[in-house]
N, C-alpha and C positions, 0 to 999 in steps of 0.2 A: 326456363330459360324463359327471361322477361322479352318478348321478340320486338316491342314498342316499342325498347329504346333499350336493346343488349349496350352490358360494359363491358371494357375491357379491359385488359393489363399485359404490356407490353412488355418482356422482359430482357433486357439486351447486356451484352456485354461489358461497353467499357466506353461512356459521352469522350472518350478522346477519339475514339477509331473514327476517322474519317465514312469511311462504309454501316457505321450503326449509325454514328447521327444521320445518316442519311435513310439507312431504314426505320426511326421513327419521323421524319418527314413525310415518308410516305404512307408512313402510319396512320399520320392528322392527317394527310388528303384526302386519302380514304375512308376516313370512318367519317370525317364530313361528309363526304358525297351518297353515306350508306346511312346514318342519321345514325352512327353509332358514337357511344361515349366512349371514349382512349384512353390511359394514363400512361407515360414512359419509364419506366424505373429501370437501372441499371445495377450488373452486378460487378462491377471493378472489376474483371476479369479472374474474379475469387468461386469458382463451385460451388464453396461454405455458405458465402453470403449471400447467393441467388436461393440458395435452400431453405435459406431462413427466412426470406425475404416472401417467399412463396409460399412455406408452411402458413408462415402471421396471417397472409390476405386466407388462405384456405381455413385455418384455425377459427379462424378473427368472428365479429358476431351475421350471425349469414343477411342479415341486411345493408352492410356492407360485403360483400362477397363482390369479386368483380363476376358475372354473368361466362368467361371465359379468359384463360389467360395463354396467350400467346405469346412464346418465348424461343429460340436460339438459344441451349445448354449450353452452360459454361464448359461445363466437363463430361458426365455419364448422361445416359438423357434422358436422366432421374424417371426410372420406370416408378420409384416409391413414391416420389412429389405427385408421380401423374395420378397413380390409384386414389390419394388421399383425394385429389379435384374430382374427381370422377365419381368415387360417394359421396360428396358434398354434392353432388349439381353443379359443376364446375367443366365448363369444355376446355378441353386442352388439342391447343396448334402450336405443332413444333415445327419452327422452320429450321432450314437448312443445314437435314439431317435425316438419314433416316434411321429408325429406330422398329425395333422390332414386335414390339408390345401395341403401336398402333392396333390391330386388329382385334388384338383380349381387350382392351376396354372400351374399346365401339361395343361389341357384343353389352354389356352392361350398363351402357352410358344410357345418361338422357338429357344430354347435351351434346355440338359436337364433340366428334375427336379424330382430327387426320395429320396429315403432318404434309408442308411444302417442303421443294427445298431447287436447289439451281439443280441438275444436272451437271457433278461437275469431272465425272470421268467422260463426258463430250465434252466439256470442259477443256480438261489436256489432251485430248484427243484433236481439239481444237488448234490448240499448243503447238502439237508435234507436228501438224500439215502445215503451220505458222512458221514452225523453222525447217524444214522442207521447202518453200518456195521461197523463205531468206537463201536456203543454202543447200542450192538444187546439185551438186555435184560431193557434195557435205560438205565438212567442217567441223569446230570446235567450240562448246558453249557451258554457260558458267549458269549450271540452272539455280534458282533459289526457291527453295520453297518454306513453306508453313512451321509450325512445331512437331515436333518427331511426335509418332502416332496421332496426331488431327485428322481425323478422317476426312476432311473436307481436304487437307494437302495430300493425304494419302490416294485419292480417290486420283483428284490430280493430275496427281505424279505417274498415277497408271496409266491414267488416259495418254498421256503425253510420247511415255514407254510404248506403245501399243500403235503407235501411227508416223513416230518421226523416223527417219529411213536408217539402216544399219551405220552409216557413212556418215550419219547426224555422229560423234562423241561430247557426252555428257560428262560435267564436273556438279555435283553437287552440294551447294551451300545453306546451312538455315540460318534464314532469315527473321523470322519470327512473325509477320505480318509487317513488323513496319522500318519505316524506313532506315532511322539510324540504326538500325540490326542490321538488315541489309547492307550497310553502306564500312561498320564494325569489322562483317563477318567478311566483302569484300577485300576492301583495306588488308588485316588482314593472314587474307589467301597471296595479294598482293606482294604483299613484305617477305615472303618465303620467296628466296631466289629463284629457286626448279623453277617458279610459276610466273614471274616475270615476261619470262619470254617463250613465246612465242604469249601472247594475248588472245583469249578467245573472239571470233569473228561474233557472234549472238549471246549477247543478258539473256535470260528468262525468266520471267516472275509468275509465284505465281500471283501477285496483284504487283498492281501500278504503284508502291508506295514502293515498296522492297525492288521495282525496275528504275526506281528514280533514285533511290538511297545508292546503288549497285551502280548509277551514271557520276552519282558526285566522286561516289569511289574513282573508277577508274578516268576521269577527267583533270584529278586530285595527281594522278602518278601523269597525266599526259603534261599536266605542268613540270613535271620535273623532268621528263625524259623519254620516258616511258613508254610503248609498245607504238614505238615508232616506223617497224617492220611490217605494221598492215598497216588496212584503210582502217577508217572509224569506225569503233566498234554500234555492232547494234543492237538497242533497246525492244524486250517484247514486256507489258505486263501482261492483265489481267484483272476486271471487273469491271471497267470502263461507265465510270462514275460521271455524268456529264461535266464538271467543272473539273477534273481529275485528267481521267484515263481517257476520256476521250481528245479533252483539251489540250492532253499532251503529248496528243496523240494528232492531233491536229495542227498546231505551233511546228512539231516536226523533232520534243524531243525523245515521243517515242514510234518505235518504226510501227508498233499497230499494242492492240486491246481485246480483250471480250468485252464485251456486253452481257455480262451478268447484271440486270436489274436488282434495285431490293425485292424483297420477295415481303414485305408482309400486303403491299398494296393488295397484288395477288390472293394472296388469305384470306383478304378481308373480304373479295370480290368472292370466294368459296362458299365462304359462311357465308355472307349475304345469296346467295341461290339456296342454300338451304335452308336460311329463315325467312324468305319470303318468299321463297319460291318450292321450297318444296322438295330440289331436289337433294339427295342425299350426298355430302360429299364423299370423293374415290379419299381410302384410308390415305394414298400417296397422289400429287400432284409436284410435275417436275415443271419447273420453267427455264425453255432450249438456250442457250447461249448459241453467240452468237459472233466471228469476227470481224472486227471491224479494222482497218476497212477490211471490203470483199478480198477474198483468194487473189481473183484473181489482178484486184486493183492492186494487192502487195508483191504479185510479182515485180515491180518497174524497181522496185527496191533492190531484185535481187542480188545477193553476193558472188564475185567470180574468183572463185578460191584455186590460185593453184596447183 
């Protein structure tokens, strides 16, 4: 790997995602700091397209190959593509996913191979504690999660269920990470007569955009005279990007979020330590999420359930 001016390709899901764009912006800033060359490509949410894009890079002329590929896999962990990259002497850095093959690849690699992810189980545990803080005597929650089978969604859900009080009841809906999908899912649920009364005390979502989509659905219901038997529903999200989750929480649109900073900057810091200081990267580096606001401040918004 050319340590004087490493060139990185950052492979992300979709340019329409605010979080993915934040990852790209963080990558550009970190690349400038570490004097890396960097280009960002998007797979448009298509795992096959991502595989095709990466194999073309790996199998292309040696002079045009990147020094390393940093990717957030759309589908599987892409072990076949990873093996081809390592054979070609290209570094392989996995974002936002724990994959089991990293140690195997590292043993044969000539370039850095490692993974960096948010501790998604801890993210879920924090959200469970947020629910307990808002509902100290129990209550009902509509829980919006990402796609079924997605490892991030599964880890966050498992963490939440582990820490939330038994007195907090959960109704799970799928929002597929998107505000409009969350709006449609909640609106459809609310149209079912048995679901309209009573309304939940809290809506908890696995990202901030789904929380805002749910808020839009409940606001629409309130305009029609629904949910008049309870205090205003509270909303909590996750990811906490500065211009979105943090801003919405500060404005009172969300009661809380969880700060999960973009991972590309952290991954480049880990990469720079290996290249510039000779410090081998850990196989896995975890970014620790943080409640926003802190739980002790969130307690002021607790709901008194009769």
